[in-house]
N, C-alpha and C positions, 0 to 999 in steps of 0.2 A: 504493499500499500503506499502510496506516496504522502509523506509527510506533508501537514497541514502548514501553510505560509509560503510566501514568495520569497524564491533564491533568484541571484543573477543567472547562475549558470546550474543546469543539469547536467550530469553526464549517464547515460543510458545505455547499460550494455545488453545487446541481445544476443541470443545464441542457445543452441541446444548441446549440452555438453556430452550426450549420448549419441550425437550424430558427428562424430570426428570433428572434421576441421570447424564445423557449425558452432563448436563450442568457444570459439575463440575469442567471443566476446565476452563470455561468462569468465574464462582464464583472466581476460585483462581486468573484469573486475573483482576477482580473487587477488590478483596484485594490487589494483590501486585501493582495496580496502585495508591494507596496511601501509599505505603512505598518508602524508600529511598534504591535504585538498587545499588550495587556497580559500580565503574566506569569501562567502557566498556562493561556493559550490558544494551541489549535492550530488551524491553517487547511488544510482540504483541499477539492480538487476532487473531486468525486463524478461529475461529468459524468452520465452515463445508466445509473448500475448497475444499477438496478431492487433485486430481492430483496437480491442480494451486497453493496448499499450499508449493510447491517446492520452491516458491519465498522467503519464510520466512527461507530457509536453506543457500541462499547465501551470502557470503561476511562476512563469522564468522568463529571461527575455532572450537566452541563448540556451539551446540543446546540442550537448557533444554527444553523437551515436555511435557505438562501436559495432560491428556486425562483420560477418563473414562476407566475401564478396567473389562473385563467382564470373569471370570474366577471362580473356585470354592472356593475363598478365602471367607473369613470373610466379610460382606458389611462394608466399611469404610477401609478397610486396605489400606495401603499406599505401593505401591511397586516400588522400583529401577529397573530397565530394562536396558539394553544396547538395541543399533540399531539392534543387529542381534536377540535378543530375542522377538521383535516384528515384524520385516520383513515378516516372513510367517503366520501371523495371519489371516486368510482368514475371520473370523467372522464378518460378517456386524453388528454394533451396531445400527447406526442412519444412517441419510441420510449425512454420511461422503463420500459420493461417494463409492467408491473401499475400503475406510478406510486408517486407518492409517499405519498399515502394507504393503500394496500397494504403498502406497507414500515412506516409506521409502527404501524398495527395489528397486524404480523407481528413487530414487536421483542420482545414478550415471549414469543414462541415461540423466535425467533432467539437471543437472550442470556437469562441467566437473568433472571426476573421481577422479582427486588431488583435488578438491575444496570440495567435501563432508566432511561436519564436523563431530566431534566427536558427537554422538547423547547418551544423557542420558533421560530416560522417566521417570517422575515419574505417573504411573496408580494408579487411586484410585477405589477399587472395587465396582462396583455399587449396589446396593438393588434392585432397578426396573429402566426400561426405558420406558416410557409411552407416545405416542405421544400425544401432546399437554398438556401437564401436567407443568406447569412452578413452578420450585422449587426442592430442593435436598430433599432426604429424611433424617431423623435426624442422621442415621450413618453416613451418606456421608457429610451432613451439619459440623458435630463434625470433621468430615477429613480434612477439608479445613485449619484450622490454622497449623496442623502440615505438611500438605503439602508446605503451603506456608512458613514455617519454614526451612525445607529440600530443597526446591528450593533456597532460600537465600542463606544456607550452600554451596549448590553445585554450585550457582554462585559466591561465594568468593572465591572457589578452583581453581587452576592454572589449566586452560585447559591443555590435554596431547600435547605434540608437535608429529606432524605427521613425 
């Protein structure tokens, strides 16, 4: 459940740790849980919430999303994307219901349009997604620390004003 109250930035980690590399967001959450976050930053494990994940985007100016990326990039590569880059991704990667792209597209319907935060996404290119496989591939596991550092740097940056 999302805590009550406004924060400048929410870091929202998506993924399914029982689907191989699709669990990268949850692994990043695990590492970030042990780190000091900048003031005004809240950390959330969204798992595979699907459309109900819109609640994690409430009451903030910016949302930093971490999720697995399924493209033709090098496994373990980390990509910084904007909300518009992911909104029309129709490729289901796991049981994220209709996927992160669908959730991002629906935010103006789930929230008041003026309340939709700036969204920055860190997508980690998967090597493989396998049902009932716990743990990340070596390439993706090595990308976790770089992803954590990029998320912390982004969280320290001042959010854009609407």
